C-alpha positions in Angstrom: 0.1 -0.1 0.2 1.2 3.5 -0.9 0.0 7.5 -0.9 0.3 9.6 -3.3 1.9 12.5 -1.7 0.7 14.9 -4.5 -2.8 13.4 -5.4 -3.6 11.7 -1.4 -5.7 8.9 -3.6 -3.6 5.0 -1.4 -2.9 2.7 -4.4 -3.5 -0.8 -2.4 -1.7 -3.6 -4.9 -2.9 -7.0 -3.7 -2.8 -10.0 -7.0 -3.7 -8.9 -9.5 -5.7 -6.5 -8.7 -4.9 -2.4 -8.5 -7.1 -0.7 -6.1 -6.5 3.1 -5.5 -8.9 5.1 -2.7 -9.0 7.9 -1.4 -8.7 8.5 2.9 -12.4 8.2 3.2 -13.1 5.5 0.7 -9.5 3.4 2.1 -11.1 3.3 5.4 -14.6 2.4 4.7 -13.8 -0.7 2.5 -11.4 -1.6 5.5 -14.4 -1.4 7.7 -16.1 -3.5 5.2 -13.6 -5.6 4.8 -12.4 -6.1 8.3 -17.0 -7.3 8.7 -17.0 -9.6 6.2 -18.0 -13.3 7.9 -15.9 -15.6 6.0 -18.0 -19.0 7.8 -21.2 -17.0 6.5 -20.2 -17.2 2.8 -18.1 -20.8 2.5 -21.1 -21.9 3.8 -23.7 -20.5 1.7 -21.4 -21.3 -1.2 -20.6 -24.8 0.0 -22.3 -26.3 -3.3 -20.4 -24.5 -5.6 -17.7 -26.0 -7.3 -15.4 -22.3 -7.1 -12.8 -22.5 -5.0 -13.3 -18.5 -4.5 -16.7 -18.7 -2.4 -15.8 -14.4 -0.8 -17.6 -11.7 -2.4 -17.0 -8.6 -1.8 -19.1 -6.5 -4.4 -17.9 -3.7 -6.9 -19.4 0.3 -7.8 -20.2 -1.6 -10.8 -22.9 -3.8 -11.4 -21.6 -6.3 -13.4 -18.1 -6.4 -11.4 -17.9 -8.7 -8.3 -14.6 -9.4 -7.1 -14.3 -13.4 -4.8 -11.5 -14.6 -2.8 -11.2 -17.6 -1.4 -10.4 -17.1 2.8 -6.5 -17.3 2.6 -7.0 -14.3 0.3 -9.4 -12.8 2.9 -7.1 -13.3 5.5 -4.1 -11.7 3.7 -6.1 -8.8 2.6 -6.8 -8.7 5.5 -2.5 -8.0 6.6 -2.4 -5.9 3.5 -4.6 -3.6 5.9 -4.5 -3.8 9.1 -7.2 -5.1 10.0 -5.7 -8.2 11.4 -3.6 -7.0 13.9 -2.4 -10.9 14.9 -0.5 -11.0 11.5 1.1 -7.9 11.1 4.3 -7.9 9.1 7.0 -6.1 9.7 8.2 -3.5 7.1 12.2 -3.7 7.7 14.4 -0.9 6.3 17.8 -1.9 4.1 20.3 -1.1 6.4 18.2 -4.3 8.9 18.7 -6.9 5.7 22.2 -8.5 6.9 23.4 -9.4 2.9 26.3 -8.4 1.4 25.1 -6.2 -1.2 27.0 -6.5 -4.1 26.4 -3.5 -7.5 26.8 -4.6 -10.8 
C-alpha cells in the first residue's frame, strides 16, 4: 500500500488487483473487509465448485471480486485489519546480506 502525496490517493496492489482509494474510501473498504463473515460465505457457497467463494461487491453492478479464505486473510493483513498477523517492514540497513552492485 502506498500514498501519492500529490493527489492524496492510496494505491493498494493485491495479487492482480489494483485499487485506488481516497482516504475516506480506504476507511470504508477496510471497514467492509473487516466485517466480512467468512464462514457465512463458505457455507452459503458450499455447493459451488469454485475455489473462491467470498464476494466483495464493487460500484459496478456487473463486477464482483471473489476471494478464497486465504486471500481474505492476506487482504486483511495488507490493510492492517488482522493485527495478529502484521508483517514488520524492515529497512534496507536491517538486511544482513552483502550487497554487490553490478
